[in-house]
Phi, psi and omega in degrees: 000131186270165178260151180305329179299342181275348182283150180253098177282149180284190187294341178260008176081019183247156174223131181292140181234114178269113187269126185234138177288129186291338186256316179274342185066014179283140173288125181267318180193166174240118181228185184230147176232141163258184186296323179293314180296326176291324174296319178294321181294317177296319180294316186268343181078013176226153188292133175228126185239176175256114176283113181287328184283329179262347179057050177201170177294146179223111176275117179299125177098352186292339178251321185271337185086359178272075182289155174235112184270122188284125172258332180197146174227127180238148174257150178286180184298328180272354181061025175246014176209155183234150164248133178241111180269133188221154167257117188263154171247110183076182183293151177279327188269147179294345178276357178093009179264157183301325183225155171280348181262093182233341186267109183292131172259327176204146175215122179294142178309129179089352181283132179242124179276071186252143173207168175304318184294320183292325177292322177298317180298324180295311183300315180301319184294329181286339181275317185285308178255088183301134184240120179303126181090356177280127179297319180297313181299320180302314182299313178297327180288322182287331175097184191299321181299319182290321181296313180299320181295322180289328178294318177297319180297318181284335175294320179296315183294327176292318180297319182293316180293320178294322180297324185283348181066033180260102188295312179301314182291324177295319176301317182297316184283327172301319178304314181297317181296314183300319179298313183289330177292322179295322177296319177297316180301316184290323174303323181262002178073031176262131178263165176297322178303319179302314179292318180296324176294319181293313177301320181299317182291325177294324181298315178297317181295318179297319178299315177293325181294315180301321180297318181299317182293322180295329187271353180275000000 
């Protein structure tokens, strides 16, 4: 672990800080820190930047309530830039969007900006803005019992495909299962972040258990 004294601030005493969502891995914003704001960030556990436009310290969330709780900070190989991994409260951008990076400059033909989070947003949209003929909307309209039934059916299909050692079919059926589980999560108000946090906590417990076994 390096010391702040090893970081290379520019001629204005600033260092760029790329803020990343710990759970979606999405780049949220690019801001700047000086030594004081970095020290405040480390002390308080929440992001504090140097606002170049206002020429003063800026604690993210002090006005909006959209705080960013710091989980990890890393410096690049030249020690002149940082990545700040955070658990965020609310949108990162002052425009109210999840990330500041939304305006596309270039996209290669055939490229799809797909992620679990974008799929979740699509499914949420089918619940909020019901669309005629949409299977997802149909599931939400039928309710929790129908959704649970489909999750159970897809679990069985995964088991059958896996038992047959059919990789392609297993991938297909797991995809169906993941989709229906996401529908269930949205119906119950469970986020992807909730699941990742639970898995993260289990990883720590598992690590401790392994250590205990090794010391016996």
